[in-house]
C-alpha beads as a LAMMPS data file, in Angstrom:
LAMMPS data file: protein, C-alpha beads

194 atoms
193 bonds

1 atom types
1 bond types

-500.0 500.0 xlo xhi
-500.0 500.0 ylo yhi
-500.0 500.0 zlo zhi

Masses

1 110.0

Atoms # bond

1 1 1 -32.084 8.660 4.241
2 1 1 -29.892 5.851 2.766
3 1 1 -26.354 6.532 1.752
4 1 1 -24.769 5.270 -1.230
5 1 1 -21.000 4.848 -1.164
6 1 1 -19.125 5.506 -4.632
7 1 1 -17.064 2.405 -5.126
8 1 1 -15.137 3.979 -8.239
9 1 1 -15.548 2.484 -11.584
10 1 1 -16.998 -0.955 -11.678
11 1 1 -14.960 -3.805 -12.313
12 1 1 -16.635 -6.693 -14.052
13 1 1 -16.919 -10.231 -12.441
14 1 1 -15.823 -13.030 -14.478
15 1 1 -16.644 -16.730 -13.436
16 1 1 -13.148 -18.024 -14.102
17 1 1 -11.835 -15.692 -11.049
18 1 1 -9.898 -17.745 -8.649
19 1 1 -11.375 -17.910 -4.991
20 1 1 -8.027 -15.721 -4.016
21 1 1 -9.040 -13.105 -6.494
22 1 1 -12.627 -12.827 -5.293
23 1 1 -11.263 -12.442 -1.826
24 1 1 -8.778 -9.973 -2.774
25 1 1 -11.547 -7.937 -4.293
26 1 1 -13.873 -7.866 -1.322
27 1 1 -10.928 -7.158 1.155
28 1 1 -10.364 -4.037 -1.317
29 1 1 -13.990 -2.943 -1.199
30 1 1 -14.023 -3.206 2.409
31 1 1 -11.146 -1.017 3.181
32 1 1 -12.455 1.448 0.434
33 1 1 -15.656 1.516 2.427
34 1 1 -13.599 2.278 5.502
35 1 1 -11.860 5.075 3.910
36 1 1 -14.993 6.364 2.592
37 1 1 -16.678 6.492 5.749
38 1 1 -13.496 8.278 7.364
39 1 1 -13.609 10.931 4.724
40 1 1 -17.342 11.428 5.170
41 1 1 -17.169 11.840 8.847
42 1 1 -14.095 14.237 8.568
43 1 1 -15.388 16.212 5.901
44 1 1 -12.675 15.375 3.375
45 1 1 -13.810 14.834 -0.283
46 1 1 -12.704 11.064 -1.361
47 1 1 -11.942 9.808 -4.882
48 1 1 -11.286 6.176 -5.834
49 1 1 -10.127 4.752 -9.209
50 1 1 -9.952 0.827 -9.662
51 1 1 -9.594 0.491 -13.421
52 1 1 -7.262 1.557 -15.746
53 1 1 -4.252 1.552 -13.551
54 1 1 -1.751 -0.188 -15.221
55 1 1 1.032 2.346 -15.673
56 1 1 4.803 2.075 -14.794
57 1 1 3.159 1.028 -11.415
58 1 1 0.065 -1.146 -11.144
59 1 1 -1.676 -0.527 -7.865
60 1 1 -4.782 -2.360 -6.614
61 1 1 -6.424 1.187 -6.232
62 1 1 -5.827 5.017 -6.321
63 1 1 -7.329 6.806 -3.590
64 1 1 -7.319 10.430 -3.128
65 1 1 -8.111 12.488 -0.201
66 1 1 -8.542 16.410 -0.143
67 1 1 -7.995 18.014 3.219
68 1 1 -8.262 21.339 1.911
69 1 1 -5.136 21.861 -0.512
70 1 1 -5.926 19.509 -3.149
71 1 1 -6.144 15.826 -3.184
72 1 1 -3.302 13.984 -1.956
73 1 1 -2.850 10.766 -4.316
74 1 1 -2.726 7.420 -2.235
75 1 1 -1.693 4.328 -4.438
76 1 1 -3.194 1.427 -2.291
77 1 1 -1.596 -2.191 -2.124
78 1 1 -3.438 -5.066 -0.637
79 1 1 -1.071 -7.958 -0.249
80 1 1 -3.519 -11.068 0.230
81 1 1 -1.282 -13.639 -1.290
82 1 1 1.784 -14.459 0.036
83 1 1 4.798 -13.197 -2.013
84 1 1 8.274 -13.582 -1.242
85 1 1 9.918 -10.569 -0.064
86 1 1 12.064 -10.128 -3.307
87 1 1 8.726 -9.750 -5.197
88 1 1 7.312 -7.330 -2.627
89 1 1 10.749 -5.235 -2.848
90 1 1 10.692 -5.077 -6.592
91 1 1 7.310 -3.679 -6.513
92 1 1 8.417 -1.203 -3.678
93 1 1 11.411 -0.205 -6.008
94 1 1 9.194 0.634 -8.829
95 1 1 7.182 2.945 -6.738
96 1 1 10.504 4.518 -5.138
97 1 1 11.889 5.167 -8.575
98 1 1 8.563 6.564 -9.846
99 1 1 8.380 9.146 -6.952
100 1 1 8.184 12.720 -7.942
101 1 1 9.188 12.267 -11.783
102 1 1 8.051 13.838 -14.817
103 1 1 7.210 10.126 -15.792
104 1 1 4.571 9.769 -13.012
105 1 1 2.830 13.519 -13.659
106 1 1 2.499 12.372 -17.610
107 1 1 1.338 9.060 -16.810
108 1 1 -1.472 10.047 -14.371
109 1 1 -1.892 13.873 -15.464
110 1 1 -2.313 15.421 -11.966
111 1 1 0.622 14.473 -9.668
112 1 1 4.096 13.538 -8.919
113 1 1 4.243 12.980 -5.475
114 1 1 2.465 10.438 -3.610
115 1 1 1.772 7.836 -0.729
116 1 1 1.786 4.186 -1.226
117 1 1 -0.266 2.312 1.349
118 1 1 0.206 -1.504 1.836
119 1 1 -2.091 -3.677 3.708
120 1 1 -1.164 -6.947 4.815
121 1 1 -2.897 -9.799 6.227
122 1 1 -1.418 -9.869 9.489
123 1 1 1.156 -7.969 11.844
124 1 1 3.794 -10.471 11.737
125 1 1 4.133 -10.489 7.898
126 1 1 3.950 -6.759 8.047
127 1 1 6.607 -6.174 10.716
128 1 1 8.902 -8.562 8.621
129 1 1 8.724 -6.701 5.545
130 1 1 9.339 -3.236 7.362
131 1 1 12.365 -4.933 8.610
132 1 1 13.304 -5.919 5.419
133 1 1 12.837 -2.599 3.767
134 1 1 14.738 -0.918 6.496
135 1 1 17.863 -3.303 5.944
136 1 1 17.629 -5.129 9.349
137 1 1 19.713 -8.217 9.123
138 1 1 17.869 -10.880 11.151
139 1 1 19.605 -13.616 8.935
140 1 1 20.298 -17.049 10.368
141 1 1 22.608 -19.794 10.730
142 1 1 22.278 -22.819 8.532
143 1 1 24.688 -25.974 9.013
144 1 1 27.083 -23.898 10.618
145 1 1 26.981 -20.830 8.247
146 1 1 25.676 -17.134 8.580
147 1 1 23.053 -17.342 5.618
148 1 1 22.344 -13.699 4.708
149 1 1 18.696 -13.190 2.987
150 1 1 18.723 -9.615 3.797
151 1 1 18.911 -6.614 1.508
152 1 1 22.126 -5.353 2.770
153 1 1 24.269 -8.266 3.175
154 1 1 22.715 -10.931 1.471
155 1 1 20.963 -9.472 -1.689
156 1 1 23.221 -6.333 -1.892
157 1 1 20.457 -4.261 -2.838
158 1 1 19.389 -0.438 -1.623
159 1 1 17.544 0.119 1.655
160 1 1 13.964 1.632 1.207
161 1 1 13.992 3.519 4.517
162 1 1 11.456 6.367 3.416
163 1 1 8.488 8.014 4.873
164 1 1 6.042 7.916 1.794
165 1 1 5.412 4.239 2.252
166 1 1 3.046 3.402 4.910
167 1 1 1.931 -0.335 6.165
168 1 1 -0.770 -1.495 8.257
169 1 1 -2.587 -4.901 8.737
170 1 1 -6.047 -6.423 8.369
171 1 1 -6.914 -6.288 12.063
172 1 1 -5.839 -2.750 12.224
173 1 1 -7.919 -1.319 9.279
174 1 1 -11.436 -1.810 11.476
175 1 1 -9.916 1.668 13.153
176 1 1 -8.702 2.901 9.507
177 1 1 -8.647 6.775 10.999
178 1 1 -6.156 5.566 14.094
179 1 1 -2.440 5.863 14.031
180 1 1 -2.568 2.197 12.349
181 1 1 0.228 3.166 9.558
182 1 1 3.924 2.213 9.988
183 1 1 6.935 3.176 7.828
184 1 1 10.249 1.895 7.277
185 1 1 11.737 4.584 9.146
186 1 1 10.007 3.460 12.455
187 1 1 7.327 6.085 12.492
188 1 1 3.591 5.569 13.110
189 1 1 0.632 7.811 11.427
190 1 1 -2.776 8.300 11.135
191 1 1 -4.507 9.538 7.869
192 1 1 -4.940 12.793 9.514
193 1 1 -1.256 13.268 9.237
194 1 1 -1.207 13.490 5.501

Bonds

1 1 1 2
2 1 2 3
3 1 3 4
4 1 4 5
5 1 5 6
6 1 6 7
7 1 7 8
8 1 8 9
9 1 9 10
10 1 10 11
11 1 11 12
12 1 12 13
13 1 13 14
14 1 14 15
15 1 15 16
16 1 16 17
17 1 17 18
18 1 18 19
19 1 19 20
20 1 20 21
21 1 21 22
22 1 22 23
23 1 23 24
24 1 24 25
25 1 25 26
26 1 26 27
27 1 27 28
28 1 28 29
29 1 29 30
30 1 30 31
31 1 31 32
32 1 32 33
33 1 33 34
34 1 34 35
35 1 35 36
36 1 36 37
37 1 37 38
38 1 38 39
39 1 39 40
40 1 40 41
41 1 41 42
42 1 42 43
43 1 43 44
44 1 44 45
45 1 45 46
46 1 46 47
47 1 47 48
48 1 48 49
49 1 49 50
50 1 50 51
51 1 51 52
52 1 52 53
53 1 53 54
54 1 54 55
55 1 55 56
56 1 56 57
57 1 57 58
58 1 58 59
59 1 59 60
60 1 60 61
61 1 61 62
62 1 62 63
63 1 63 64
64 1 64 65
65 1 65 66
66 1 66 67
67 1 67 68
68 1 68 69
69 1 69 70
70 1 70 71
71 1 71 72
72 1 72 73
73 1 73 74
74 1 74 75
75 1 75 76
76 1 76 77
77 1 77 78
78 1 78 79
79 1 79 80
80 1 80 81
81 1 81 82
82 1 82 83
83 1 83 84
84 1 84 85
85 1 85 86
86 1 86 87
87 1 87 88
88 1 88 89
89 1 89 90
90 1 90 91
91 1 91 92
92 1 92 93
93 1 93 94
94 1 94 95
95 1 95 96
96 1 96 97
97 1 97 98
98 1 98 99
99 1 99 100
100 1 100 101
101 1 101 102
102 1 102 103
103 1 103 104
104 1 104 105
105 1 105 106
106 1 106 107
107 1 107 108
108 1 108 109
109 1 109 110
110 1 110 111
111 1 111 112
112 1 112 113
113 1 113 114
114 1 114 115
115 1 115 116
116 1 116 117
117 1 117 118
118 1 118 119
119 1 119 120
120 1 120 121
121 1 121 122
122 1 122 123
123 1 123 124
124 1 124 125
125 1 125 126
126 1 126 127
127 1 127 128
128 1 128 129
129 1 129 130
130 1 130 131
131 1 131 132
132 1 132 133
133 1 133 134
134 1 134 135
135 1 135 136
136 1 136 137
137 1 137 138
138 1 138 139
139 1 139 140
140 1 140 141
141 1 141 142
142 1 142 143
143 1 143 144
144 1 144 145
145 1 145 146
146 1 146 147
147 1 147 148
148 1 148 149
149 1 149 150
150 1 150 151
151 1 151 152
152 1 152 153
153 1 153 154
154 1 154 155
155 1 155 156
156 1 156 157
157 1 157 158
158 1 158 159
159 1 159 160
160 1 160 161
161 1 161 162
162 1 162 163
163 1 163 164
164 1 164 165
165 1 165 166
166 1 166 167
167 1 167 168
168 1 168 169
169 1 169 170
170 1 170 171
171 1 171 172
172 1 172 173
173 1 173 174
174 1 174 175
175 1 175 176
176 1 176 177
177 1 177 178
178 1 178 179
179 1 179 180
180 1 180 181
181 1 181 182
182 1 182 183
183 1 183 184
184 1 184 185
185 1 185 186
186 1 186 187
187 1 187 188
188 1 188 189
189 1 189 190
190 1 190 191
191 1 191 192
192 1 192 193
193 1 193 194
């Protein structure tokens, strides 16, 4: 028997999409397939939404996993294109400020609390952003002066050391059910821990 995996509502292919966009969509689909397989083997109902996602936050996908007490909403961000940490930080702040708000519940209709799953292309990029969010200072000297680019001393922005932001990288997603998710608090989780 052939199993058909639900990929959510279809997204039209447009010939003018750049190769980066096509690569981004392929990686999203591959990761979603891994989520679906894990949920199928674990007996967890799974949902996916990939269109009509532009609200206060604009995730690449919205997943839901039901482990017996209702669907757990998971915003999914595939960071395929290299962005500077300030751009990524601004995206993270939008999620941070949105968490457990009436606005979130009104815009989505079924939840206020959620997780944000971030997938980076490699471990170095992921770890650097985790340290950045946690407020670690790894700033360097330039021409004899300490040049701060960290959140705390350089940018003077709030630290986002929270437990509902989970990070991984491409290589680890091959074992999507493993303890491959890291938080700015230094914790490590698997999807079973949701």
